[in-house]
FIMAR-840225 format. One line per field, with one value per residue: residue number from 1; residue in one letter; x negated, y, z negated of N, C-alpha, C, O, CB in turn. Coordinates in nm, 4 decimals. Last residue first. Glycine has a CB too. Layout:
num	c(NUM  ...)
residu	c(a  ...)
nxx	c(X  ...)
nyy	c(Y  ...)
nzz	c(Z  ...)
caxx	c(X  ...)
cayy	c(Y  ...)
cazz	c(Z  ...)
cxx	c(X  ...)
cyy	c(Y  ...)
czz	c(Z  ...)
oxx	c(X  ...)
oyy	c(Y  ...)
ozz	c(Z  ...)
cbxx	c(X  ...)
cbyy	c(Y  ...)
cbzz	c(Z  ...)
END
This chain:
num	c(127  126  125  124  123  122  121  120  119  118  117  116  115  114  113  112  111  110  109  108  107  106  105  104  103  102  101  100  99  98  97  96  95  94  93  92  91  90  89  88  87  86  85  84  83  82  81  80  79  78  77  76  75  74  73  72  71  70  69  68  67  66  65  64  63  62  61  60  59  58  57  56  55  54  53  52  51  50  49  48  47  46  45  44  43  42  41  40  39  38  37  36  35  34  33  32  31  30  29  28  27  26  25  24  23  22  21  20  19  18  17  16  15  14  13  12  11  10  9  8  7  6  5  4  3  2  1)
residu	c(s  s  v  t  v  e  t  g  q  g  w  y  i  s  r  q  i  s  n  g  s  h  y  t  i  v  g  t  v  d  a  n  c  y  y  v  a  t  d  e  s  k  l  s  n  m  q  l  h  v  t  n  k  a  n  d  r  s  i  s  f  r  g  k  v  s  d  t  y  n  t  t  g  g  s  t  i  d  a  v  l  e  r  q  k  g  p  a  q  r  y  w  g  m  n  y  i  a  v  i  r  g  s  a  a  c  s  l  r  l  s  g  g  p  q  v  d  g  g  g  s  e  v  l  q  v  q)
nxx	c(-18.4443  -18.6724  -18.8889  -19.2100  -19.4246  -19.6917  -19.9091  -20.0998  -20.3327  -20.4565  -20.5391  -20.7469  -20.8130  -21.1780  -21.5137  -21.7978  -22.0790  -22.1847  -22.4322  -22.3911  -22.2707  -22.0648  -22.0155  -21.9906  -21.8992  -21.9553  -21.7185  -21.5210  -21.1534  -20.9175  -20.6471  -20.4061  -20.2140  -19.8845  -19.6165  -19.2960  -19.0757  -18.8895  -18.8217  -18.5605  -18.6106  -18.8959  -19.1208  -19.3090  -19.6198  -19.9004  -20.1795  -20.3653  -20.6921  -20.9607  -21.3114  -21.6069  -21.7288  -21.7850  -21.4994  -21.2421  -20.9434  -20.6269  -20.2732  -19.9878  -19.6501  -19.4598  -19.4873  -19.3188  -19.1920  -19.0342  -19.1965  -19.5370  -19.8216  -20.1617  -20.5109  -20.8544  -21.0752  -21.2601  -21.1178  -20.7761  -20.5043  -20.1394  -19.8086  -19.6568  -19.5096  -19.3110  -19.1362  -18.7706  -18.6067  -18.5301  -18.6882  -18.9519  -19.2891  -19.5488  -19.8988  -20.1494  -20.4840  -20.7707  -20.9722  -21.2733  -21.5600  -21.8412  -21.9768  -21.9853  -21.9421  -21.7163  -21.4395  -21.2237  -20.9588  -20.6862  -20.4557  -20.1930  -20.0470  -19.7308  -19.4880  -19.1417  -18.9232  -18.7438  -19.0025  -19.1817  -19.4242  -19.6989  -19.9974  -20.2907  -20.4433  -20.6014  -20.8633  -20.9588  -21.2521  -21.4701  -21.3921)
nyy	c(-4.5939  -4.5393  -4.3896  -4.2043  -4.0962  -3.8124  -3.7765  -3.5802  -3.4856  -3.6681  -3.6039  -3.7561  -3.7129  -3.7454  -3.6680  -3.5164  -3.3435  -3.0290  -2.8002  -2.3922  -2.1912  -2.1931  -2.5397  -2.8471  -3.1974  -3.5279  -3.7536  -4.0237  -4.0541  -4.2072  -4.1116  -4.1583  -4.0507  -4.0537  -4.0326  -3.9241  -4.1856  -4.4646  -4.7045  -4.7659  -4.8445  -5.0360  -5.2356  -5.4643  -5.3298  -5.1509  -5.1351  -4.8519  -4.8495  -4.6343  -4.5556  -4.5383  -4.7151  -4.9399  -5.0039  -5.0105  -5.1674  -5.2384  -5.3812  -5.3844  -5.4750  -5.7154  -5.8424  -5.5561  -5.3669  -5.3470  -5.3815  -5.2531  -5.3996  -5.4454  -5.5943  -5.6070  -5.4952  -5.3348  -5.1148  -5.1568  -5.0168  -4.9943  -4.8784  -4.7081  -4.4983  -4.2248  -3.9479  -3.9304  -3.7808  -3.6115  -3.8292  -3.9869  -4.0476  -4.2725  -4.3555  -4.5634  -4.5549  -4.6832  -4.6990  -4.5586  -4.4461  -4.2424  -4.0069  -3.7971  -3.5275  -3.5907  -3.7891  -4.0953  -4.1205  -4.3346  -4.4434  -4.7109  -4.8373  -4.9548  -5.1621  -5.2275  -5.2750  -4.9507  -4.7940  -4.4668  -4.1998  -4.1708  -4.2000  -4.1576  -4.0180  -3.8416  -3.7478  -3.5850  -3.4647  -3.2737  -2.9989)
nzz	c(-16.8617  -17.0785  -17.3476  -17.3759  -17.5637  -17.6185  -17.8756  -18.0870  -18.1830  -18.4983  -18.8306  -19.0886  -19.4229  -19.5270  -19.6994  -19.6061  -19.6423  -19.5526  -19.4638  -19.5144  -19.5727  -19.3584  -19.3051  -19.1615  -19.2677  -19.1434  -19.2477  -19.3069  -19.2143  -19.1593  -18.9097  -18.6433  -18.3367  -18.3006  -18.0491  -18.0203  -17.8748  -17.8402  -17.9057  -17.7899  -17.5622  -17.5692  -17.4285  -17.3923  -17.5367  -17.6120  -17.7999  -17.9226  -18.0309  -18.1498  -18.1429  -18.1758  -18.0482  -18.2677  -18.3059  -18.1573  -18.2381  -18.1921  -18.2394  -18.0131  -18.0268  -18.0452  -18.2844  -18.4330  -18.4258  -18.7098  -18.9088  -18.8377  -18.9232  -18.9550  -18.9329  -18.9730  -18.9433  -19.1175  -19.0989  -19.0553  -18.8969  -18.8102  -18.6925  -18.7389  -19.0138  -18.8850  -18.9673  -18.9071  -18.6556  -18.4479  -18.2128  -18.3610  -18.4576  -18.5479  -18.6038  -18.6309  -18.7829  -18.9662  -19.2566  -19.2083  -19.0398  -19.1500  -18.9857  -18.7239  -18.6185  -18.3355  -18.2408  -18.2002  -17.9620  -17.8617  -17.6482  -17.5540  -17.2843  -17.2384  -17.0503  -17.0053  -17.1213  -16.9655  -16.8465  -16.9463  -16.9407  -17.2045  -17.3358  -17.2996  -17.5888  -17.8579  -18.0588  -18.3454  -18.4668  -18.7124  -18.6521)
caxx	c(-18.3990  -18.5665  -18.8996  -19.0643  -19.3985  -19.5455  -19.8764  -19.9896  -20.2262  -20.4407  -20.4477  -20.7229  -20.7444  -21.0451  -21.3824  -21.6617  -22.0459  -22.1258  -22.3425  -22.4752  -22.4001  -22.1705  -22.0043  -22.0432  -21.8597  -22.0368  -21.7972  -21.6195  -21.2908  -20.9676  -20.7668  -20.4640  -20.3218  -19.9572  -19.6861  -19.4330  -19.1074  -18.9281  -18.9850  -18.6043  -18.5631  -18.7428  -19.1043  -19.1613  -19.5524  -19.7257  -20.0878  -20.2302  -20.6112  -20.8151  -21.1900  -21.4803  -21.6996  -21.9220  -21.5973  -21.3946  -21.0434  -20.7216  -20.3510  -20.1011  -19.7402  -19.4647  -19.4653  -19.4013  -19.3063  -18.9657  -19.1104  -19.4121  -19.7280  -20.0669  -20.3908  -20.7147  -20.9892  -21.2863  -21.2501  -20.8754  -20.6190  -20.2986  -19.9386  -19.6253  -19.6278  -19.3397  -19.2390  -18.8737  -18.6471  -18.4098  -18.6494  -18.8751  -19.1707  -19.4440  -19.7528  -20.0581  -20.3366  -20.7068  -20.8461  -21.2400  -21.4549  -21.8057  -22.0456  -21.9131  -22.0328  -21.7746  -21.5236  -21.2940  -21.1134  -20.7417  -20.6090  -20.2483  -20.1696  -19.8268  -19.5811  -19.2422  -18.9551  -18.7658  -18.8615  -19.1814  -19.2598  -19.5970  -19.8632  -20.2171  -20.4382  -20.5302  -20.7797  -20.8708  -21.1343  -21.3951  -21.5101)
cayy	c(-4.6393  -4.5036  -4.5084  -4.1974  -4.1703  -3.8292  -3.7967  -3.6228  -3.3849  -3.6439  -3.6670  -3.6284  -3.7823  -3.6850  -3.7898  -3.4861  -3.4837  -3.1154  -2.9147  -2.5456  -2.2141  -2.1170  -2.4119  -2.7327  -3.0531  -3.3798  -3.6908  -3.9373  -4.0292  -4.1832  -4.2175  -4.0949  -4.1034  -3.9800  -4.1222  -3.8803  -4.0751  -4.3430  -4.6814  -4.7163  -4.7086  -5.0510  -5.0987  -5.5388  -5.4335  -5.1663  -5.1918  -4.9211  -4.8308  -4.7228  -4.5614  -4.4690  -4.5890  -4.8466  -4.9040  -5.0459  -5.0863  -5.2746  -5.2265  -5.4687  -5.3937  -5.6413  -5.9185  -5.7254  -5.3353  -5.3518  -5.4958  -5.2120  -5.3613  -5.4282  -5.5274  -5.6535  -5.5661  -5.4780  -5.1328  -5.1308  -5.1434  -4.9687  -5.0064  -4.7825  -4.5602  -4.3497  -3.9809  -3.9108  -3.8853  -3.6479  -3.6753  -4.0053  -3.9405  -4.1843  -4.3184  -4.5008  -4.5901  -4.6005  -4.7213  -4.6485  -4.4422  -4.3862  -4.0598  -3.8903  -3.5944  -3.5050  -3.6983  -3.9549  -4.1657  -4.2589  -4.4592  -4.5881  -4.8283  -4.8199  -5.1169  -5.1868  -5.4063  -5.0724  -4.7990  -4.6250  -4.2440  -4.1361  -4.1535  -4.3070  -4.0375  -3.9166  -3.7030  -3.7001  -3.4405  -3.3684  -3.0586)
cazz	c(-16.7107  -17.0277  -17.2573  -17.3030  -17.5167  -17.6128  -17.7195  -18.0728  -18.1540  -18.3412  -18.7336  -18.9645  -19.3090  -19.4923  -19.6725  -19.6666  -19.6257  -19.6599  -19.4519  -19.4947  -19.6333  -19.3481  -19.3590  -19.1453  -19.1922  -19.1773  -19.1420  -19.3453  -19.1625  -19.2534  -18.9265  -18.8009  -18.4260  -18.3695  -18.1309  -18.0109  -17.9793  -17.7766  -17.9013  -17.9577  -17.5784  -17.5988  -17.4618  -17.3935  -17.4266  -17.6760  -17.6640  -17.8973  -17.9168  -18.1533  -18.0742  -18.2951  -18.0117  -18.1871  -18.4232  -18.1175  -18.2635  -18.1529  -18.2267  -18.0677  -17.9968  -17.8897  -18.1832  -18.4421  -18.3621  -18.5575  -18.8565  -18.9227  -18.8478  -19.0171  -18.9160  -19.0632  -18.8483  -19.0711  -19.0632  -19.1437  -18.8994  -18.8714  -18.7001  -18.6526  -18.9865  -18.9766  -18.8854  -19.0026  -18.7759  -18.5390  -18.2550  -18.2578  -18.4605  -18.4486  -18.6563  -18.5251  -18.7863  -18.8443  -19.1873  -19.2659  -19.0237  -19.1347  -19.1098  -18.7995  -18.6760  -18.4191  -18.2317  -18.2993  -17.9949  -17.9365  -17.7046  -17.6092  -17.3920  -17.2269  -17.0988  -16.9513  -17.0881  -17.0817  -16.8142  -16.8620  -16.9499  -17.0857  -17.3087  -17.2564  -17.4436  -17.7763  -17.9284  -18.2879  -18.4307  -18.6274  -18.6194)
cxx	c(-18.3296  -18.5657  -18.7216  -19.0186  -19.2189  -19.5072  -19.7409  -19.9791  -20.0992  -20.3681  -20.4763  -20.6349  -20.7723  -20.9630  -21.2512  -21.5871  -21.8929  -22.0588  -22.3002  -22.3630  -22.4229  -22.2877  -22.0962  -21.9710  -21.9554  -21.9625  -21.8608  -21.7371  -21.4125  -21.0844  -20.8584  -20.5598  -20.3936  -20.0924  -19.8389  -19.5216  -19.2388  -18.9907  -19.0001  -18.7437  -18.5832  -18.7038  -18.9564  -19.1019  -19.3962  -19.6592  -19.9583  -20.1564  -20.4540  -20.7337  -21.0737  -21.3614  -21.5928  -21.8765  -21.7381  -21.4861  -21.1875  -20.8201  -20.4936  -20.2115  -19.8753  -19.5904  -19.5027  -19.3808  -19.3589  -19.0612  -19.0597  -19.2907  -19.6133  -19.9593  -20.2525  -20.6168  -20.8708  -21.1845  -21.3138  -21.0340  -20.7207  -20.3872  -20.0620  -19.7031  -19.5967  -19.4362  -19.2693  -19.0162  -18.7700  -18.4621  -18.5353  -18.7667  -19.0490  -19.3389  -19.6605  -19.9193  -20.2565  -20.5819  -20.8266  -21.0718  -21.3565  -21.6554  -21.9847  -21.9904  -22.0069  -21.8989  -21.5765  -21.3900  -21.1368  -20.9271  -20.5998  -20.3791  -20.2302  -19.9539  -19.6842  -19.3749  -19.0946  -18.8137  -18.9107  -19.0273  -19.2608  -19.4630  -19.7861  -20.0522  -20.3735  -20.4717  -20.7311  -20.8349  -21.0882  -21.2744  -21.4984)
cyy	c(-4.5274  -4.5266  -4.5211  -4.3257  -4.1644  -4.0063  -3.8696  -3.7209  -3.4624  -3.5283  -3.6296  -3.7431  -3.6567  -3.7459  -3.6900  -3.6096  -3.5022  -3.2614  -2.9693  -2.6093  -2.2905  -2.1039  -2.3223  -2.6081  -2.9593  -3.2490  -3.5853  -3.8828  -3.9785  -4.1904  -4.1426  -4.2070  -4.0606  -4.0635  -4.0405  -3.9561  -4.0272  -4.2694  -4.5372  -4.6656  -4.6559  -4.8959  -5.1416  -5.3605  -5.4520  -5.2203  -5.2145  -4.9875  -4.8928  -4.7128  -4.6519  -4.4482  -4.4935  -4.7170  -4.8355  -4.9334  -5.1059  -5.1582  -5.2850  -5.3223  -5.5035  -5.5617  -5.8517  -5.8026  -5.4884  -5.3598  -5.4376  -5.3516  -5.3212  -5.3941  -5.5434  -5.5404  -5.6081  -5.5452  -5.2835  -5.1368  -5.0959  -5.0729  -4.9594  -4.9369  -4.6654  -4.3945  -4.1047  -4.0196  -3.8641  -3.7232  -3.7039  -3.8729  -3.9550  -4.1505  -4.2643  -4.4626  -4.5154  -4.6775  -4.6583  -4.6862  -4.5236  -4.3482  -4.2427  -3.9748  -3.7139  -3.5710  -3.6397  -3.9264  -4.0297  -4.2472  -4.3583  -4.5556  -4.7279  -4.8934  -5.0134  -5.1969  -5.3719  -5.1951  -4.9152  -4.6376  -4.3809  -4.1590  -4.1304  -4.3017  -4.1713  -3.9197  -3.8467  -3.6671  -3.5921  -3.3621  -3.1965)
czz	c(-16.6526  -16.9216  -17.2000  -17.2856  -17.4868  -17.4865  -17.7155  -17.9006  -18.1022  -18.3048  -18.5960  -18.8701  -19.1911  -19.4085  -19.6507  -19.6318  -19.7004  -19.5758  -19.5694  -19.4648  -19.6433  -19.4476  -19.3014  -19.1859  -19.2448  -19.1288  -19.2057  -19.2474  -19.2626  -19.2360  -19.0782  -18.8167  -18.5819  -18.4222  -18.1772  -18.1003  -17.9380  -17.8791  -17.9100  -18.0202  -17.7150  -17.5989  -17.4395  -17.4557  -17.5063  -17.5084  -17.6886  -17.7804  -17.9371  -18.0614  -18.1862  -18.2122  -18.0403  -18.1132  -18.3492  -18.2166  -18.1760  -18.2080  -18.2544  -18.1275  -18.0593  -17.9100  -18.0180  -18.3522  -18.3604  -18.4128  -18.7189  -18.8356  -18.9137  -18.9090  -19.0025  -18.9996  -18.8851  -18.9957  -19.0155  -19.0330  -18.9730  -18.8685  -18.7327  -18.6894  -18.8767  -18.8831  -18.9683  -18.9511  -18.8082  -18.6541  -18.3455  -18.3049  -18.3649  -18.5021  -18.5354  -18.5993  -18.6533  -18.8146  -19.0575  -19.1914  -19.1002  -19.1029  -19.0678  -18.8941  -18.7610  -18.5263  -18.3682  -18.2309  -18.0810  -17.9896  -17.7672  -17.6407  -17.4145  -17.2985  -17.0889  -17.0837  -17.0156  -17.0178  -16.9177  -16.8812  -16.8918  -17.0718  -17.2090  -17.2759  -17.4434  -17.6406  -17.8864  -18.1562  -18.3824  -18.5671  -18.6151)
oxx	c(-18.2846  -18.6636  -18.6399  -19.0886  -19.1307  -19.5495  -19.6971  -20.0734  -19.9980  -20.3336  -20.5410  -20.6396  -20.8008  -21.0065  -21.2210  -21.6075  -21.8751  -22.0026  -22.3632  -22.2505  -22.4774  -22.3841  -22.1840  -21.8769  -22.0038  -21.9561  -21.8252  -21.8223  -21.3872  -21.1434  -20.8543  -20.5668  -20.4241  -20.0891  -19.8987  -19.5055  -19.2949  -18.9489  -19.0940  -18.7714  -18.6128  -18.7909  -18.9032  -19.0231  -19.3709  -19.6576  -19.9128  -20.0930  -20.4537  -20.6966  -21.1093  -21.3096  -21.5243  -21.9527  -21.7841  -21.5226  -21.2260  -20.7665  -20.4969  -20.2232  -19.8797  -19.6620  -19.5490  -19.2666  -19.4425  -19.0061  -19.0540  -19.3114  -19.5901  -20.0045  -20.2333  -20.6380  -20.7886  -21.2049  -21.3826  -21.0370  -20.7557  -20.3619  -20.0943  -19.6644  -19.4979  -19.4591  -19.2602  -19.0046  -18.8571  -18.3874  -18.4574  -18.7683  -19.0852  -19.2891  -19.7124  -19.8450  -20.3063  -20.5626  -20.8885  -21.0663  -21.3396  -21.6178  -22.0392  -22.0959  -22.0147  -21.9418  -21.5163  -21.4415  -21.0993  -20.9972  -20.5092  -20.4408  -20.3021  -19.9438  -19.7299  -19.3476  -19.1615  -18.7787  -19.0212  -18.9472  -19.3342  -19.3847  -19.8261  -19.9842  -20.3805  -20.4539  -20.8035  -20.7764  -21.1607  -21.1919  -21.5180)
oyy	c(-4.5352  -4.4971  -4.5104  -4.3964  -4.1277  -4.0230  -3.9584  -3.7052  -3.3968  -3.4589  -3.5249  -3.8635  -3.5371  -3.8245  -3.5929  -3.6525  -3.5022  -3.2636  -2.9622  -2.5639  -2.3276  -2.0303  -2.3503  -2.5670  -2.9764  -3.2015  -3.5505  -3.9493  -3.8652  -4.2984  -4.0202  -4.3227  -3.9465  -4.1306  -3.9733  -3.9467  -4.0735  -4.2983  -4.4833  -4.6127  -4.5414  -4.8237  -5.2199  -5.3764  -5.4537  -5.1590  -5.2887  -4.9307  -5.0092  -4.6082  -4.7193  -4.3367  -4.4135  -4.6206  -4.7225  -4.8178  -5.2164  -5.0482  -5.3781  -5.2095  -5.6148  -5.5674  -5.9060  -5.8408  -5.5235  -5.3587  -5.5140  -5.3984  -5.3490  -5.3586  -5.6260  -5.4197  -5.6462  -5.6655  -5.3231  -5.1609  -4.9801  -5.1911  -4.8615  -5.0528  -4.7313  -4.3717  -4.1051  -4.1350  -3.7967  -3.7398  -3.7977  -3.8275  -3.9120  -4.2165  -4.2164  -4.5489  -4.4226  -4.7990  -4.5521  -4.6978  -4.6127  -4.2346  -4.3297  -4.0121  -3.7003  -3.6809  -3.6357  -4.0106  -3.9144  -4.3365  -4.2792  -4.6582  -4.6608  -4.9992  -4.9753  -5.2367  -5.4643  -5.2329  -4.9594  -4.5501  -4.4082  -4.1449  -4.0555  -4.3949  -4.2628  -3.8121  -3.9461  -3.5608  -3.6915  -3.2756  -3.2473)
ozz	c(-16.5382  -16.8531  -17.2914  -17.2132  -17.5644  -17.3721  -17.7887  -17.8231  -18.0776  -18.4004  -18.5946  -18.8448  -19.1953  -19.3242  -19.7201  -19.5183  -19.8222  -19.4663  -19.6749  -19.4440  -19.7473  -19.4266  -19.2198  -19.1180  -19.3566  -19.0154  -19.3183  -19.1884  -19.3035  -19.2356  -19.0900  -18.7752  -18.6169  -18.5254  -18.0932  -18.2220  -17.8387  -17.9912  -17.9687  -18.1279  -17.7491  -17.6473  -17.3607  -17.5489  -17.6267  -17.4016  -17.7757  -17.6914  -17.9770  -18.0079  -18.2829  -18.2065  -17.9767  -18.1061  -18.3656  -18.1953  -18.1378  -18.2213  -18.3349  -18.0795  -18.1117  -17.8099  -17.9178  -18.3266  -18.2771  -18.3028  -18.6225  -18.7236  -19.0314  -18.8001  -19.0917  -19.0118  -18.8017  -18.9795  -18.9214  -18.9124  -18.9500  -18.8448  -18.6654  -18.7048  -18.9093  -18.7643  -19.0911  -18.9100  -18.7531  -18.7505  -18.3293  -18.4193  -18.2554  -18.5933  -18.4346  -18.6460  -18.5896  -18.8150  -19.0512  -19.0690  -19.0169  -19.1316  -19.0000  -18.8428  -18.8831  -18.4912  -18.4755  -18.1574  -18.0599  -18.0373  -17.7410  -17.6693  -17.3404  -17.3605  -16.9811  -17.1970  -16.9693  -16.9060  -16.9488  -16.9142  -16.7968  -17.1657  -17.1199  -17.2330  -17.5256  -17.5835  -17.8814  -18.1358  -18.3813  -18.5965  -18.5047)
cbxx	c(-18.2968  -18.5357  -18.9688  -19.0614  -19.4663  -19.4766  -19.9971  -19.8980  -20.2779  -20.3704  -20.3087  -20.9099  -20.5594  -21.0558  -21.3476  -21.5872  -22.1727  -21.9950  -22.3967  -22.5640  -22.4357  -22.1222  -22.0193  -22.0732  -21.7000  -22.1910  -21.7193  -21.6734  -21.2732  -20.9314  -20.8861  -20.3363  -20.4144  -19.8693  -19.7061  -19.4442  -19.1102  -18.8162  -19.0647  -18.5853  -18.4221  -18.7038  -19.1843  -19.1377  -19.6586  -19.6273  -20.1319  -20.1559  -20.6892  -20.7292  -21.2240  -21.5206  -21.6994  -22.0038  -21.6667  -21.4260  -21.0607  -20.7071  -20.2976  -20.1817  -19.7080  -19.3187  -19.3201  -19.3665  -19.4000  -18.8782  -18.9795  -19.3585  -19.7045  -20.0944  -20.3653  -20.7306  -21.0428  -21.3115  -21.3172  -20.8597  -20.6841  -20.3044  -19.9721  -19.6591  -19.6890  -19.2119  -19.3560  -18.8006  -18.6381  -18.2975  -18.6008  -18.8155  -19.2286  -19.3942  -19.7626  -20.0307  -20.2703  -20.8069  -20.7428  -21.2604  -21.4543  -21.8369  -21.9724  -21.8445  -22.0913  -21.6549  -21.4675  -21.3545  -21.2373  -20.6546  -20.7398  -20.1970  -20.2682  -19.7613  -19.6100  -19.1994  -18.8357  -18.6240  -18.7796  -19.2885  -19.1436  -19.6302  -19.8521  -20.2802  -20.5836  -20.4635  -20.8787  -20.7408  -21.1311  -21.3813  -21.6082)
cbyy	c(-4.7714  -4.4058  -4.6663  -4.1289  -4.2602  -3.6366  -3.8912  -3.4844  -3.2752  -3.7557  -3.6336  -3.5442  -3.8240  -3.5694  -3.9170  -3.3482  -3.5827  -3.0148  -3.0145  -2.6258  -2.1863  -2.0124  -2.4128  -2.7294  -2.9918  -3.3748  -3.6438  -4.0001  -3.9256  -4.2349  -4.2213  -4.0808  -4.0958  -3.9250  -4.2712  -3.7382  -4.1259  -4.2674  -4.7375  -4.8360  -4.6996  -5.1368  -4.9669  -5.7306  -5.6138  -4.9504  -5.3273  -4.8433  -4.9007  -4.6987  -4.6417  -4.2970  -4.5965  -4.9441  -5.0227  -5.0176  -5.1020  -5.3051  -5.0839  -5.5914  -5.2315  -5.5277  -5.9545  -5.8220  -5.2162  -5.2075  -5.5386  -4.9898  -5.4476  -5.3383  -5.5548  -5.6378  -5.6677  -5.5621  -5.0851  -5.2584  -5.1934  -4.9320  -5.0852  -4.7088  -4.6190  -4.4635  -3.8686  -3.9510  -4.0348  -3.7362  -3.5648  -4.1736  -3.8037  -4.2461  -4.1954  -4.6110  -4.5346  -4.5896  -4.6805  -4.6083  -4.4521  -4.4951  -3.9639  -3.9714  -3.5141  -3.4448  -3.6088  -3.9740  -4.1919  -4.2861  -4.4639  -4.5677  -4.8995  -4.6550  -5.1818  -5.0389  -5.4860  -5.1158  -4.8147  -4.7838  -4.1396  -4.1885  -4.0738  -4.4447  -4.0310  -3.9289  -3.6163  -3.7278  -3.3212  -3.4591  -3.0230)
cbzz	c(-16.7043  -17.0418  -17.3610  -17.1602  -17.5845  -17.5306  -17.6349  -18.0975  -18.0430  -18.2719  -18.7624  -18.8637  -19.3469  -19.4419  -19.8385  -19.6087  -19.6972  -19.7501  -19.3814  -19.6312  -19.7168  -19.3323  -19.4951  -19.0278  -19.2230  -19.0964  -19.0224  -19.4480  -19.0559  -19.3347  -18.7453  -18.9550  -18.3433  -18.4737  -18.0394  -18.0404  -18.1369  -17.7129  -17.7588  -18.0464  -17.5442  -17.7573  -17.3706  -17.5397  -17.4080  -17.7538  -17.6042  -17.9237  -17.7946  -18.2555  -17.9145  -18.3751  -17.9132  -18.0530  -18.5730  -17.9226  -18.4047  -18.0160  -18.3595  -17.9154  -18.0676  -17.8424  -18.2071  -18.5533  -18.4386  -18.5433  -18.9643  -18.8874  -18.7657  -19.1189  -18.7946  -19.2675  -18.8023  -19.1807  -19.1782  -19.2812  -18.7543  -19.0177  -18.5591  -18.5216  -19.1140  -19.0164  -18.8623  -19.1664  -18.7469  -18.4647  -18.1213  -18.2445  -18.4280  -18.3298  -18.7776  -18.3945  -18.9406  -18.7022  -19.2670  -19.4196  -18.9211  -19.2770  -19.2952  -18.7137  -18.7358  -18.4931  -18.1520  -18.4593  -17.8383  -18.0283  -17.6135  -17.7066  -17.3725  -17.3227  -17.1026  -16.8865  -16.9954  -17.1640  -16.6430  -16.9457  -16.8551  -16.9850  -17.3445  -17.3672  -17.3645  -17.8275  -17.7943  -18.3674  -18.3257  -18.6810  -18.7020)
END
């Protein structure tokens, strides 16, 4: 019912740029923290960046100065601008959001807060 849909992944050369987008849909009441995670082949999924509803950002050290996270609360979207990409950035990137929404059951509706994940979008950096 509440879903996160990602877009913007692709193949780029080292030094190139990509902009990832994630849009939350459904009967949304509020979205708190939103973030981007990534998982490279053979590695643990890690937090790349996150942003609070008020716009406070946080980045993992390896992307500081290169990536920028932003959000548009009116559109329930979050973006990740990735510049100066390196081969080490190759991974599947996942959108994550802390969302309060209206969940429909057979007996009626319920307002619930939960963590949601996007389906993932692949980023490949190679020459």
